[in-house]
Backbone as CSV, one residue per row, in Angstrom:
resi,resn,N_x,N_y,N_z,CA_x,CA_y,CA_z,C_x,C_y,C_z
1,MET,-27.574,-126.806,53.122,-26.238,-127.508,52.276,-25.622,-128.639,52.561
2,THR,-25.424,-129.619,51.679,-25.155,-130.992,51.963,-23.402,-130.755,51.889
3,THR,-23.066,-131.120,53.115,-21.272,-131.246,53.452,-20.856,-132.338,52.368
4,LEU,-19.702,-131.978,51.942,-19.205,-133.088,50.870,-18.186,-133.497,51.783
5,THR,-18.072,-134.880,51.855,-17.027,-135.776,51.801,-16.084,-136.414,50.606
6,TRP,-15.588,-137.601,50.772,-14.050,-137.518,49.992,-13.833,-138.646,50.312
7,ARG,-14.013,-139.631,48.837,-13.268,-141.170,49.098,-11.576,-141.078,48.842
8,ALA,-10.844,-141.701,48.911,-9.308,-141.908,48.261,-9.325,-142.461,47.254
9,ARG,-8.783,-142.248,46.231,-8.888,-143.011,45.166,-7.876,-143.125,44.737
10,GLY,-6.704,-144.257,44.845,-5.680,-144.459,44.482,-4.311,-143.641,45.939
11,ARG,-3.320,-143.133,45.715,-2.406,-142.687,46.644,-3.090,-141.262,47.133
12,SER,-3.422,-140.282,46.006,-3.724,-138.784,46.544,-4.384,-138.739,45.802
13,ALA,-5.209,-139.040,44.546,-6.468,-138.566,43.852,-7.722,-138.716,44.615
14,LEU,-8.570,-137.773,44.045,-9.898,-137.624,44.556,-11.012,-137.421,43.997
15,ALA,-11.907,-138.388,44.444,-13.129,-138.313,43.808,-14.348,-137.964,44.043
16,PRO,-15.337,-137.362,43.955,-16.174,-136.232,45.337,-16.976,-137.693,44.614
17,LEU,-17.649,-137.777,46.224,-18.822,-138.728,46.443,-20.246,-137.967,45.377
18,ARG,-20.898,-139.063,44.731,-21.915,-138.411,43.932,-23.365,-138.654,44.698
19,ILE,-24.501,-137.911,45.120,-25.746,-138.036,45.086,-26.566,-137.505,43.706
20,ASP,-27.646,-138.557,43.863,-28.642,-138.612,43.131,-27.725,-138.594,42.140
21,GLY,-26.709,-138.933,41.622,-26.045,-138.683,40.099,-25.010,-137.176,40.174
22,HIS,-25.027,-136.454,40.943,-24.482,-135.243,40.536,-23.241,-135.135,41.340
23,ALA,-22.374,-135.073,40.884,-21.241,-135.182,41.569,-21.045,-133.521,42.486
24,LEU,-20.799,-133.268,43.734,-20.220,-132.271,44.569,-19.000,-132.564,44.979
25,ARG,-18.658,-130.487,44.450,-17.315,-130.506,44.964,-16.917,-129.923,45.979
26,PRO,-15.529,-129.864,45.956,-15.188,-129.309,47.551,-15.717,-128.146,48.147
27,ARG,-15.781,-127.650,49.105,-15.418,-126.259,49.825,-14.289,-126.410,50.185
28,ILE,-13.896,-124.550,49.505,-12.811,-124.313,49.465,-12.555,-122.432,50.480
29,SER,-12.177,-122.759,51.094,-11.974,-121.148,52.158,-10.353,-120.930,52.106
30,VAL,-10.419,-119.815,51.949,-9.106,-118.805,51.646,-8.602,-118.324,52.695
31,VAL,-7.571,-118.732,53.020,-7.022,-117.689,54.345,-5.945,-116.320,54.246
32,VAL,-6.769,-115.696,54.576,-5.944,-113.856,54.687,-4.863,-113.460,55.853
33,PRO,-3.968,-114.342,56.076,-3.610,-112.960,57.586,-3.411,-111.833,56.775
34,ALA,-3.405,-110.792,57.773,-3.032,-109.420,57.645,-2.956,-108.870,58.967
35,LEU,-1.932,-107.455,58.366,-1.450,-106.716,59.736,-1.847,-105.791,59.044
36,ASN,-2.566,-104.832,59.766,-2.535,-102.758,58.910,-3.032,-103.009,57.554
37,GLU,-3.680,-103.535,57.190,-4.079,-103.566,56.110,-5.516,-103.336,55.260
38,GLN,-5.747,-102.019,56.047,-7.386,-101.221,55.652,-7.408,-100.992,54.351
39,ARG,-6.180,-100.390,53.532,-6.385,-99.479,52.446,-6.556,-100.723,51.373
40,ASN,-6.033,-101.828,52.155,-6.007,-103.269,50.705,-7.224,-104.312,50.934
41,ILE,-7.596,-104.487,52.180,-8.132,-105.533,51.687,-9.358,-105.569,50.912
42,ALA,-9.923,-104.541,50.897,-11.279,-104.209,50.588,-11.284,-104.928,49.193
43,TRP,-9.619,-104.877,47.807,-9.277,-104.644,46.690,-9.230,-106.224,46.836
44,VAL,-8.502,-107.133,48.059,-8.519,-108.567,47.886,-9.908,-109.300,48.235
45,LEU,-10.422,-108.756,49.183,-12.083,-109.569,48.996,-13.073,-109.577,48.198
46,ARG,-13.201,-107.821,47.425,-13.564,-108.530,46.377,-13.086,-108.464,45.260
47,ARG,-12.498,-109.286,45.101,-11.449,-109.821,43.488,-11.871,-111.454,43.972
48,MET,-12.650,-112.004,45.394,-12.359,-113.113,45.595,-13.823,-114.358,44.620
49,PRO,-13.158,-114.833,44.226,-14.095,-115.903,43.072,-15.689,-115.999,43.525
50,ALA,-16.407,-116.427,42.757,-17.682,-117.258,43.403,-17.288,-118.640,44.289
51,LEU,-16.145,-119.195,43.747,-16.206,-120.974,44.065,-15.572,-120.748,45.525
52,VAL,-14.833,-119.494,45.764,-15.053,-119.533,47.486,-15.991,-119.416,48.013
53,ASP,-15.807,-120.542,49.197,-17.265,-120.360,49.903,-16.740,-120.110,51.341
54,GLU,-15.659,-119.764,52.036,-15.036,-118.924,53.797,-14.190,-118.319,52.937
55,VAL,-14.061,-117.121,53.654,-12.819,-115.971,53.215,-11.867,-115.861,54.858
56,VAL,-11.032,-116.869,55.535,-10.963,-116.213,56.854,-9.854,-115.571,56.976
57,LEU,-10.492,-114.285,57.675,-9.391,-113.260,57.897,-8.189,-113.377,59.675
58,VAL,-7.330,-113.712,59.081,-6.415,-113.766,60.669,-5.856,-112.427,60.757
59,ASP,-6.087,-111.812,61.650,-6.097,-110.268,62.030,-4.893,-110.399,63.033
60,GLY,-3.603,-109.914,62.758,-2.330,-110.071,63.433,-2.860,-108.529,64.685
61,ARG,-3.470,-108.474,64.713,-3.828,-107.491,65.858,-3.445,-105.388,65.468
62,SER,-4.428,-105.495,64.270,-4.356,-104.115,63.486,-4.148,-103.276,64.324
63,ALA,-3.636,-101.703,63.800,-4.121,-100.967,64.745,-5.022,-99.706,64.112
64,ASP,-5.066,-100.248,62.218,-5.932,-99.108,61.693,-7.559,-100.069,61.999
65,ARG,-7.928,-99.768,60.621,-9.567,-100.712,60.944,-10.019,-101.859,59.630
66,THR,-8.651,-102.397,59.994,-8.708,-103.868,58.694,-9.725,-104.479,59.085
67,ARG,-9.786,-104.827,60.366,-11.084,-105.652,60.683,-12.493,-105.214,60.045
68,GLU,-12.648,-103.478,59.910,-14.212,-103.200,59.896,-14.461,-103.253,58.300
69,VAL,-13.206,-102.895,57.635,-13.921,-102.318,56.109,-13.715,-104.124,55.658
70,ALA,-12.615,-104.812,56.125,-12.897,-106.421,55.616,-14.422,-106.941,56.089
71,GLY,-14.845,-106.390,57.090,-16.624,-107.398,57.621,-17.460,-106.667,56.631
72,ALA,-17.201,-105.105,56.179,-18.474,-104.070,55.574,-17.847,-104.915,54.074
73,VAL,-17.298,-105.730,53.346,-16.902,-106.319,52.082,-17.769,-107.675,52.092
74,ARG,-17.700,-107.943,53.116,-17.626,-109.846,53.344,-18.609,-110.010,54.449
75,PRO,-19.640,-109.976,54.456,-20.229,-109.758,56.064,-20.419,-110.802,56.509
76,ASP,-19.909,-112.310,55.741,-19.633,-113.686,55.913,-18.228,-114.504,56.185
77,LEU,-17.238,-113.077,56.226,-16.481,-113.567,56.789,-15.680,-114.020,58.226
78,VAL,-14.792,-114.899,58.369,-14.859,-115.346,59.526,-13.231,-114.860,59.777
79,VAL,-13.554,-114.139,61.052,-11.952,-113.415,61.500,-11.960,-113.884,63.006
80,VAL,-10.389,-114.373,62.711,-9.636,-115.123,64.402,-9.085,-113.901,64.583
81,THR,-8.251,-114.065,65.548,-6.861,-113.112,66.240,-5.727,-113.808,66.268
82,GLN,-4.689,-113.314,65.569,-3.194,-114.603,65.554,-2.493,-114.197,67.089
83,ARG,-2.124,-115.065,67.663,-1.753,-114.904,69.408,-0.414,-114.293,69.754
84,ALA,0.228,-114.598,68.410,1.774,-114.264,68.592,2.065,-113.275,67.015
85,ARG,3.304,-112.912,67.346,3.463,-112.427,66.229,4.100,-112.878,64.887
86,GLY,3.845,-112.623,63.707,4.966,-113.661,63.002,3.654,-114.040,61.423
87,LYS,4.122,-114.112,60.556,3.698,-114.882,59.201,3.431,-116.285,59.362
88,GLY,3.919,-117.047,60.149,4.056,-118.075,59.986,3.123,-118.618,61.119
89,GLU,2.814,-117.874,62.120,1.655,-117.771,63.343,0.085,-117.958,62.656
90,ALA,0.154,-116.221,61.871,-0.719,-116.416,61.197,-1.078,-117.161,60.511
91,LEU,-0.504,-117.735,59.564,-0.875,-119.206,59.147,-1.329,-120.101,59.620
92,ARG,-0.472,-120.682,60.679,-1.039,-121.671,61.239,-2.619,-121.619,62.061
93,THR,-2.525,-120.179,62.043,-3.687,-120.144,62.771,-5.184,-120.062,62.098
94,GLY,-5.040,-119.670,61.228,-5.724,-119.230,59.364,-6.246,-120.502,59.583
95,PHE,-5.039,-122.184,59.287,-4.984,-123.349,58.850,-6.063,-123.262,59.703
96,ALA,-6.011,-123.879,60.735,-6.499,-124.355,62.294,-7.594,-123.914,61.876
97,ALA,-8.320,-122.178,61.587,-10.143,-122.109,62.059,-10.706,-122.585,60.567
98,ALA,-9.465,-122.833,59.280,-10.990,-123.551,58.003,-11.295,-124.289,57.994
99,SER,-12.434,-124.470,57.536,-13.239,-124.985,57.537,-13.586,-126.502,55.939
100,GLY,-12.991,-125.814,55.205,-12.901,-126.187,54.033,-11.995,-127.474,53.810
101,ASP,-12.716,-128.213,52.396,-11.989,-128.954,52.053,-10.458,-128.771,51.318
102,ILE,-10.249,-127.728,50.577,-9.804,-127.271,50.043,-8.994,-125.906,50.474
103,ILE,-7.691,-125.616,51.054,-7.401,-124.427,51.792,-6.340,-124.223,50.671
104,VAL,-6.298,-122.945,50.641,-5.660,-121.699,49.855,-5.389,-120.197,50.661
105,MET,-4.075,-120.086,50.924,-3.611,-119.025,51.259,-2.960,-117.893,50.104
106,ILE,-2.770,-116.802,50.661,-2.733,-115.407,50.187,-2.671,-114.258,50.672
107,ASP,-1.659,-113.266,49.877,-1.566,-111.902,50.914,-2.607,-111.376,51.009
108,ALA,-2.401,-110.190,51.824,-3.694,-109.036,52.228,-3.557,-108.029,51.530
109,ASP,-1.949,-107.818,51.199,-1.528,-106.130,50.333,-2.061,-106.224,49.236
110,GLY,-2.504,-107.134,48.467,-2.537,-106.852,46.882,-1.599,-107.447,46.213
111,SER,-1.141,-108.219,46.325,0.112,-108.632,45.672,-0.001,-109.709,44.863
112,MET,-0.962,-110.656,45.001,-1.815,-111.463,44.954,-3.112,-111.744,44.169
113,ASP,-3.415,-111.581,43.233,-4.439,-111.679,42.611,-5.861,-113.049,43.011
114,PRO,-7.057,-112.748,43.767,-7.499,-112.985,44.146,-8.292,-114.570,42.292
115,GLN,-8.448,-113.802,41.538,-8.586,-114.054,40.043,-7.678,-115.481,40.043
116,GLU,-6.483,-115.624,40.590,-5.830,-116.610,40.359,-6.792,-117.972,40.771
117,ILE,-7.314,-117.930,41.636,-7.277,-118.918,42.785,-7.927,-120.718,41.560
118,HIS,-8.375,-120.365,40.933,-8.858,-121.209,40.241,-7.361,-122.217,39.648
119,ARG,-6.267,-121.541,39.394,-5.469,-122.653,39.022,-4.504,-122.730,40.317
120,PHE,-5.088,-122.598,41.674,-4.663,-123.342,42.456,-5.369,-124.124,43.244
121,VAL,-6.699,-124.753,42.600,-7.787,-125.031,43.010,-7.895,-126.690,42.156
122,THR,-7.849,-126.351,40.669,-8.046,-127.373,39.678,-7.189,-128.511,39.638
123,PRO,-5.700,-127.996,39.807,-4.975,-129.246,40.615,-5.245,-130.429,41.710
124,LEU,-5.394,-129.717,42.854,-5.741,-130.857,43.407,-7.686,-131.750,43.501
125,LEU,-7.987,-131.053,42.515,-9.227,-131.610,41.812,-8.926,-132.715,41.100
126,ASN,-7.471,-132.532,40.603,-6.865,-134.096,39.430,-5.824,-134.629,40.128
127,GLY,-5.971,-135.117,41.305,-4.951,-136.349,41.986,-3.622,-135.201,42.906
128,TYR,-3.899,-133.983,42.695,-2.674,-133.770,43.178,-2.761,-133.210,45.593
129,ASP,-1.568,-133.143,45.744,-2.553,-132.585,47.451,-2.053,-130.756,47.628
130,PHE,-0.793,-130.509,47.407,-0.336,-129.104,47.208,0.196,-128.779,46.296
131,VAL,-0.383,-127.587,46.143,0.197,-126.450,44.919,0.694,-124.923,45.052
132,LYS,2.189,-125.022,44.761,2.504,-123.785,44.969,2.713,-122.937,43.672
133,GLY,2.752,-121.975,43.495,2.446,-120.766,43.232,3.878,-120.796,42.550
134,SER,4.263,-119.998,41.265,5.755,-119.636,40.800,5.778,-118.189,40.035
135,ARG,6.561,-117.455,40.106,6.255,-116.614,39.346,7.337,-116.331,38.120
136,PHE,8.481,-117.745,38.293,9.162,-118.315,37.036,8.747,-119.130,35.796
137,LEU,7.611,-119.687,36.486,7.257,-120.490,35.316,6.103,-119.252,34.212
138,SER,6.399,-120.468,33.032,5.783,-119.065,31.526,4.216,-118.981,31.742
139,GLY,3.787,-117.842,31.549,2.700,-117.489,32.483,2.039,-116.892,34.077
140,GLY,3.672,-116.884,34.541,3.376,-115.890,35.478,4.754,-114.550,35.740
141,GLY,5.468,-114.401,36.463,5.863,-113.114,36.685,5.366,-112.273,37.994
142,SER,6.656,-111.398,37.712,6.414,-110.216,38.665,6.799,-108.983,38.100
143,THR,6.379,-107.516,38.982,6.204,-106.441,38.512,6.830,-105.903,39.968
144,ASP,7.105,-106.933,41.147,7.866,-106.521,42.532,8.888,-106.818,42.547
145,LEU,9.253,-107.914,42.263,10.662,-108.231,42.382,11.447,-106.755,42.292
146,THR,12.440,-106.310,43.348,13.467,-105.985,43.107,15.000,-106.371,42.487
147,PRO,15.821,-105.905,42.190,17.012,-106.676,41.166,18.066,-108.420,42.679
148,LEU,17.868,-107.233,43.740,18.424,-107.810,45.463,17.262,-109.079,45.256
149,ARG,16.710,-109.002,45.796,15.073,-109.720,46.013,14.979,-111.255,44.661
150,ARG,15.025,-110.694,43.199,15.493,-111.975,42.119,16.408,-112.322,42.396
151,LEU,17.520,-112.320,43.054,19.023,-112.270,42.812,19.032,-113.747,44.167
152,GLY,18.825,-113.431,45.189,18.016,-113.325,46.881,17.292,-114.646,46.114
153,SER,16.274,-115.096,45.597,15.097,-115.824,45.731,15.327,-116.946,44.406
154,GLN,16.264,-116.643,43.538,17.126,-117.680,42.291,17.975,-118.380,43.551
155,ALA,18.962,-117.672,43.827,19.962,-118.491,44.852,19.529,-119.186,46.068
156,LEU,18.048,-118.998,46.557,17.690,-120.142,47.559,16.980,-120.837,46.844
157,VAL,16.121,-120.460,45.557,15.740,-122.246,45.353,16.649,-122.912,44.860
158,ARG,17.933,-122.071,43.980,18.906,-123.528,43.410,19.580,-124.330,44.429
159,MET,19.681,-123.265,45.941,19.835,-124.187,47.257,19.011,-125.650,47.711
160,ALA,17.701,-124.874,47.348,17.009,-126.134,47.958,16.546,-126.874,47.063
161,ASN,17.062,-126.804,46.002,17.012,-128.034,44.767,17.992,-129.262,44.426
162,GLY,18.948,-128.367,45.134,20.418,-128.978,45.498,20.407,-129.826,46.973
163,LEU,19.185,-129.539,47.584,19.206,-129.576,49.380,18.677,-131.497,48.735
164,PHE,17.473,-131.158,48.225,16.567,-132.061,48.208,16.186,-132.946,47.050
165,LEU,16.703,-132.409,45.608,17.205,-133.364,44.594,15.838,-133.088,43.818
166,ILE,15.350,-131.551,44.105,14.029,-131.547,43.413,14.221,-130.154,41.855
167,ARG,13.435,-130.051,41.434,12.961,-129.051,40.168,12.244,-128.025,40.810
168,PHE,12.253,-127.471,41.630,11.497,-126.086,41.859,11.566,-125.341,40.854
169,THR,11.033,-124.189,40.314,10.901,-123.184,39.863,11.150,-121.708,40.726
170,ASP,10.542,-122.093,41.616,10.322,-120.836,42.542,9.805,-120.549,44.169
171,LEU,10.896,-120.703,45.612,10.708,-121.289,46.324,9.679,-119.777,47.049
172,CYS,10.449,-118.504,47.565,9.890,-117.898,48.182,8.605,-117.275,48.124
173,TYR,7.720,-117.840,47.992,6.572,-116.737,47.404,5.066,-117.650,48.053
174,GLY,4.203,-116.425,48.770,3.419,-117.215,49.648,2.330,-117.874,48.643
175,TYR,1.515,-117.751,47.502,0.333,-118.175,47.255,0.218,-119.561,46.722
176,CYS,0.049,-120.224,47.695,-0.076,-122.030,47.452,-1.637,-122.300,48.232
177,SER,-1.946,-123.883,48.260,-3.181,-124.923,48.211,-2.180,-126.099,48.147
178,PHE,-3.940,-126.423,49.345,-3.630,-127.754,49.902,-4.953,-128.898,50.531
179,ARG,-4.634,-129.679,49.926,-6.390,-130.348,50.643,-6.132,-130.529,52.341
180,ARG,-7.077,-129.847,52.713,-7.064,-130.413,54.295,-6.861,-131.284,54.928
181,ALA,-6.755,-132.319,53.961,-6.543,-133.648,54.697,-4.887,-133.756,55.208
182,CYS,-4.385,-132.992,54.402,-2.918,-133.471,54.052,-2.407,-131.909,55.228
183,LEU,-3.248,-131.355,55.837,-2.160,-130.923,57.335,-1.535,-130.814,57.871
184,PRO,-2.265,-132.065,58.660,-1.185,-132.891,59.732,0.392,-133.273,59.230
185,ALA,-0.337,-133.233,57.734,1.466,-134.601,57.273,1.797,-133.126,57.191
186,LEU,1.733,-131.908,57.046,2.931,-130.794,56.318,3.508,-130.086,58.312
187,ALA,3.046,-130.805,58.961,3.414,-130.466,60.371,4.249,-128.936,60.322
188,LEU,3.392,-127.832,60.460,3.821,-126.556,60.399,4.143,-126.014,61.718
189,THR,5.939,-125.350,62.192,6.170,-124.872,63.532,6.634,-123.964,62.584
190,ALA,7.006,-122.861,62.259,7.638,-121.773,61.511,6.710,-120.698,61.780
191,HIS,7.573,-119.606,62.516,6.704,-118.098,62.886,7.296,-117.612,61.879
192,GLY,7.818,-116.902,61.281,7.744,-116.195,59.844,7.491,-116.404,58.412
193,PHE,8.129,-115.599,58.018,8.243,-115.916,56.282,8.449,-117.205,55.744
194,GLU,9.525,-117.355,56.644,10.172,-118.983,56.064,9.150,-119.544,56.370
195,ILE,7.416,-119.750,56.708,6.492,-121.380,56.977,6.290,-121.059,55.225
196,GLU,6.707,-120.222,54.110,6.481,-120.637,52.880,7.461,-121.545,52.595
197,THR,9.038,-121.063,52.747,9.233,-122.459,52.558,9.092,-123.759,53.152
198,GLU,8.819,-123.750,54.490,8.674,-125.291,55.357,7.353,-125.827,54.744
199,LEU,6.046,-125.056,53.931,5.402,-125.927,53.475,5.824,-126.498,52.364
200,ALA,6.493,-126.182,51.380,7.126,-127.028,50.181,8.287,-127.699,50.676
201,VAL,8.848,-127.832,51.420,9.576,-128.713,51.796,9.261,-129.346,52.585
202,HIS,8.359,-129.589,53.837,7.000,-130.600,54.310,6.361,-131.348,53.695
203,ALA,5.817,-130.763,52.585,5.192,-131.586,51.502,5.525,-132.363,50.790
204,LEU,7.791,-132.459,50.445,7.987,-132.652,49.774,8.380,-134.381,51.110
205,LYS,8.940,-133.609,52.037,9.394,-134.898,53.256,8.464,-135.554,53.497
206,ALA,6.914,-135.564,53.204,5.253,-135.998,53.449,5.393,-137.359,52.355
207,ASN,6.109,-136.037,51.133,5.268,-137.171,49.932,4.082,-137.073,49.418
208,LEU,3.966,-136.215,49.420,3.072,-135.384,48.432,2.998,-134.978,47.293
209,ARG,2.117,-135.228,46.623,1.457,-135.026,45.023,1.962,-133.634,45.183
210,ILE,3.077,-132.877,44.583,3.550,-131.188,44.636,3.369,-130.939,42.697
211,ALA,1.997,-129.945,42.900,1.795,-128.968,41.441,2.374,-127.580,41.667
212,GLU,3.500,-127.175,40.110,3.999,-125.882,40.473,2.805,-125.056,39.280
213,VAL,2.450,-124.227,39.932,1.564,-123.270,38.783,1.954,-122.200,38.654
214,PRO,1.861,-121.442,37.457,2.203,-120.002,37.314,1.830,-118.653,37.855
215,SER,1.643,-117.680,38.710,1.436,-116.704,38.913,2.169,-114.944,38.571
216,TYR,1.197,-114.603,38.611,1.741,-113.227,38.489,1.676,-111.926,39.679
217,GLU,3.041,-111.962,40.462,2.884,-111.258,41.169,2.807,-109.617,40.642
218,LEU,2.257,-108.497,41.831,1.801,-107.572,41.739,2.382,-107.206,42.488
219,PRO,2.804,-105.336,42.230,3.393,-104.543,44.043,2.544,-104.470,44.921
220,ARG,2.363,-104.215,45.720,1.421,-104.051,47.435,0.703,-102.994,46.852
221,LEU,-0.491,-102.625,46.828,-1.245,-101.531,46.343,-0.991,-100.273,47.864
222,SER,-0.645,-100.431,48.922,-0.664,-99.697,49.592,0.828,-100.003,50.896
223,GLY,0.681,-98.667,51.103,2.204,-99.398,52.472,2.916,-99.676,52.691
224,SER,4.111,-100.296,53.712,5.170,-100.923,52.909,5.116,-102.234,53.361
225,SER,5.832,-102.926,52.699,5.533,-104.116,53.058,6.119,-105.241,54.142
226,HIS,5.651,-106.368,54.771,6.291,-106.261,56.387,7.509,-107.463,55.998
227,LEU,7.905,-107.193,54.761,9.044,-108.188,54.547,10.520,-107.580,54.673
228,HIS,11.300,-108.390,55.643,13.208,-107.778,55.237,14.013,-108.957,54.705
229,THR,14.272,-108.580,53.302,15.229,-108.910,52.769,16.070,-109.863,53.316
230,PHE,16.760,-109.070,53.930,18.165,-109.990,54.471,17.726,-111.156,55.919
231,ARG,16.794,-110.544,56.828,16.355,-111.071,58.367,15.731,-112.352,56.893
232,ASP,14.486,-111.700,56.892,14.338,-113.307,55.701,14.686,-113.857,55.515
233,GLY,15.727,-113.599,54.566,16.093,-114.350,54.049,17.365,-115.371,54.542
234,GLN,17.877,-115.213,55.672,18.696,-115.671,56.605,17.907,-116.804,57.287
235,ARG,16.670,-116.627,57.430,15.377,-117.344,57.930,15.173,-118.493,56.703
236,VAL,14.827,-118.113,55.844,14.627,-118.837,54.353,15.643,-120.044,54.765
237,LEU,16.721,-119.319,54.620,18.009,-119.975,54.498,18.265,-121.080,55.742
238,ARG,17.871,-120.716,56.681,18.465,-121.926,57.979,17.155,-122.619,57.891
239,THR,16.057,-122.812,57.793,15.317,-123.291,57.087,15.478,-124.710,56.358
240,LEU,16.677,-124.222,55.405,16.621,-125.355,54.465,17.529,-126.186,54.953
241,LEU,18.344,-125.333,55.672,19.531,-126.414,56.035,19.491,-126.966,57.212
242,ARG,18.459,-126.830,57.861,17.666,-127.429,59.327,17.043,-128.335,58.650
243,GLU,15.931,-128.116,57.372,15.500,-129.588,57.378,15.642,-130.688,56.604
244,ARG,17.196,-130.713,55.990,17.680,-131.312,55.153,18.531,-132.750,55.933
245,VAL,18.905,-131.979,57.013,19.999,-133.286,58.241,18.172,-133.250,59.181
246,SER,17.233,-133.191,59.765,16.685,-132.922,59.946,15.420,-134.220,59.618
247,ARG,15.328,-135.245,60.350,14.474,-136.387,60.039,12.614,-136.319,60.367
248,ARG,12.668,-135.082,61.892,11.231,-135.355,62.952,11.692,-133.170,62.561
249,PRO,9.906,-133.140,62.464,9.477,-131.855,63.006,9.736,-131.709,64.359
250,ARG,10.280,-129.889,63.959,10.324,-129.377,65.627,9.223,-129.537,66.828
251,PRO,8.814,-129.591,67.730,7.582,-128.992,68.414,7.347,-128.102,68.013
252,VAL,6.339,-127.414,68.524,5.962,-125.936,68.077,5.923,-125.210,69.693
253,VAL,6.360,-124.209,69.877,6.756,-123.136,70.882,6.257,-121.561,70.371
254,ASP,4.861,-121.336,71.392,4.442,-119.909,70.443,4.645,-119.157,71.674
255,PRO,5.607,-118.061,71.442,5.352,-117.192,72.098,4.503,-116.144,72.638
256,ILE,3.358,-116.330,73.369,2.306,-115.747,73.948,2.973,-114.591,74.748
257,ASP,1.923,-113.410,73.695,2.430,-112.061,73.933,1.427,-111.761,75.299
258,GLN,1.551,-110.383,75.744,0.890,-109.881,77.219,-0.535,-109.603,76.546
259,ARG,-0.660,-109.012,75.415,-2.053,-109.140,75.340,-2.835,-109.758,75.028
260,ALA,-2.373,-111.365,74.120,-3.444,-112.600,73.977,-3.690,-113.084,75.557
261,LEU,-2.759,-112.563,76.882,-3.044,-113.420,77.920,-3.903,-112.695,78.468
262,ARG,-3.773,-111.540,78.264,-4.894,-110.590,78.980,-6.356,-110.748,78.596
263,ASP,-6.268,-110.862,76.934,-7.685,-111.488,76.616,-7.819,-112.673,76.739
264,TRP,-6.901,-113.544,76.696,-7.572,-115.025,76.979,-7.932,-114.949,79.160
265,TRP,-7.733,-114.521,79.895,-7.632,-113.488,81.167,-9.033,-113.382,81.266
266,ALA,-9.291,-112.485,80.519,-10.469,-111.846,80.415,-11.757,-112.550,79.931
267,VAL,-11.304,-113.077,79.133,-12.730,-114.636,78.611,-12.816,-115.609,80.382
268,LEU,-11.940,-115.760,80.639,-11.652,-116.871,81.782,-12.552,-115.925,82.790
269,GLU,-12.465,-114.729,83.254,-13.449,-114.186,84.554,-14.926,-114.346,84.268
270,VAL,-15.134,-114.033,82.411,-16.586,-113.715,82.333,-17.129,-115.254,82.416
271,THR,-16.550,-116.305,82.672,-17.451,-117.592,82.014,-17.289,-118.245,83.377
272,ARG,-16.746,-117.412,84.599,-16.245,-118.020,85.904,-17.659,-117.941,86.517
């Protein structure tokens, strides 16, 4: 299989190299963080479109059969284990493991339809660096937002627009994509759900070209959400305020749990 390389065209536009007159498309990786999603992960993986070259499952040390179910549906699955808790840690682990030229992030609970992935890829092939989904653009929507979550989401996006003089229509929604080459510029450090806000704000501060595309949020297929409305809303609020006054990304300090330390030590013992 031919490896794709890209050349820059202007500041951020992309142009594929051509071999024998044929344009090569970029490799696309989808990162799926999952914690105890054995009832949902099969639906997500089965709906991955053919344009996806690689799926990276980030297992949050699930106590159920998430890994086994996922591997049975997609034998070519790349599985990595996150070292510490939190969606931010899971995504950073997945981004580091992904090998594609384009990275798409999607939840494992069935609330985001993989059949929409083309919406998140197309702008990246037309000069954009970062694409975020919006439930509030025409063509988007949600059957999962409670009145309280809707109110909180709208308040936070208005605050972000006021602080950074932008015009986002959605902020706390984790269906996003970006060019892998932009990952260092995103300088991600968040550990929890606030990483979705950090991604958007850091893309702004890095002067990346950003697109919003409509996306329709579905209810979780099964089980309970890992999102805590008040706690995670407060973390998003603190992230916005900190990013407004900070000119530098925070250093990353990962809290490594005991299970990860035992796993690492076991590997060292085997290789000695």
